[in-house]
C-alpha positions in Angstrom: 7.3 31.8 4.2 7.6 31.1 0.4 5.0 29.0 -1.3 6.3 25.8 -3.0 3.3 25.1 -5.1 4.1 24.5 -8.8 7.8 24.5 -8.2 10.0 21.7 -9.6 12.8 20.2 -7.6 16.1 21.8 -8.3 18.0 18.5 -9.0 15.8 15.4 -8.9 12.9 16.2 -11.3 11.6 12.7 -11.8 10.4 11.9 -15.3 9.7 8.2 -14.6 10.3 6.1 -11.5 9.7 2.5 -10.5 10.0 0.5 -7.3 12.1 -2.8 -7.2 12.5 -5.3 -4.3 16.0 -5.9 -3.1 17.6 -8.8 -1.3 19.8 -6.4 0.6 21.5 -3.0 0.6 24.6 -2.3 2.7 26.6 0.8 3.2 29.9 1.2 5.0 29.8 4.4 7.1 32.6 6.1 9.1 32.0 8.2 12.2 34.8 9.6 14.3 37.2 7.0 12.9 34.9 4.1 13.6 33.3 2.0 10.9 29.7 0.7 10.9 27.5 -1.0 8.3 24.0 0.4 7.6 22.2 -2.7 6.4 18.7 -3.4 5.1 18.5 -7.2 4.5 15.3 -9.1 3.6 16.9 -12.4 5.0 18.8 -10.9 8.0 19.3 -13.3 10.9 19.8 -10.2 13.1 16.8 -7.9 12.2 13.5 -9.3 11.1 11.0 -7.5 8.8 13.4 -5.4 6.8 12.0 -4.8 3.3 14.8 -3.1 1.2 13.6 -1.5 -2.0 15.3 0.4 -4.8 13.6 3.3 -6.5 15.0 3.6 -10.0 14.2 7.0 -11.5 14.9 8.7 -14.7 15.4 12.3 -13.7 15.9 15.5 -15.6 18.7 17.4 -13.8 18.6 21.1 -14.5 22.3 21.3 -15.1 23.2 17.8 -16.4 20.2 16.6 -18.4 18.8 13.1 -18.2 20.2 10.8 -15.5 19.5 7.5 -14.0 19.0 7.7 -10.2 19.1 4.8 -7.7 17.6 5.5 -4.2 17.2 2.9 -1.4 14.3 2.8 1.0 13.1 0.5 3.8 13.9 -0.2 7.4 17.5 -0.9 8.3 19.9 -1.8 11.2 23.5 -1.1 12.1 26.3 -3.6 12.5 29.9 -3.1 13.5 32.2 -4.8 10.9 34.0 -7.6 12.7 34.5 -10.3 10.2 36.7 -8.6 7.6 40.2 -9.7 6.5 41.4 -6.3 5.3 40.8 -3.1 7.2 37.9 -1.0 5.7 40.3 1.9 4.8 41.8 -0.4 2.1 38.4 -1.4 0.6 37.7 -0.2 -2.9 33.9 -0.5 -2.4 31.7 1.0 0.3 28.2 0.0 -0.9 26.6 -3.2 -2.0 23.1 -3.5 -3.5 21.8 -6.9 -4.3 18.9 -7.4 -6.7 17.2 -10.9 -6.8 17.0 -12.6 -10.2 13.3 -11.8 -10.8 13.9 -8.1 -10.2 16.9 -8.1 -12.6 14.5 -9.0 -15.4 12.1 -6.2 -14.4 15.0 -3.7 -14.2 16.2 -4.7 -17.7 12.6 -4.3 -19.0 12.3 -0.9 -17.4 15.6 0.3 -18.9 14.7 -1.1 -22.4 11.2 0.4 -22.3 12.7 3.8 -21.5 15.7 3.7 -23.8 14.3 6.8 -25.7 15.7 8.9 -22.9 19.3 7.6 -23.4 19.0 8.2 -27.2 17.9 11.8 -26.6 21.3 12.7 -25.0 23.5 10.8 -27.4 
């Protein structure tokens, strides 16, 4: 077995990362022709105790340089879409991530504080 000590990740070498609370994150998934939502919703009437969070990272990708990465964590549940007007195959979007107002201010501050990374690549 190879040792992994002192090895950097191949793609997601985190330079800086910060955790943000979300109101919800929802992803439309397709499995064998059937659609399902994967949802983490702080205020869900269906599933209690979900605590969706976003991890916003500045990573240094070995091939592409500095990138902004958004990852979602927290418990989640699945729902079958049943209240849509158009069929999901015609939807332009397949993911929705909702930041509460107070977290938008924190996200803005995080991006401004780390603007030096954007200037390095321009």
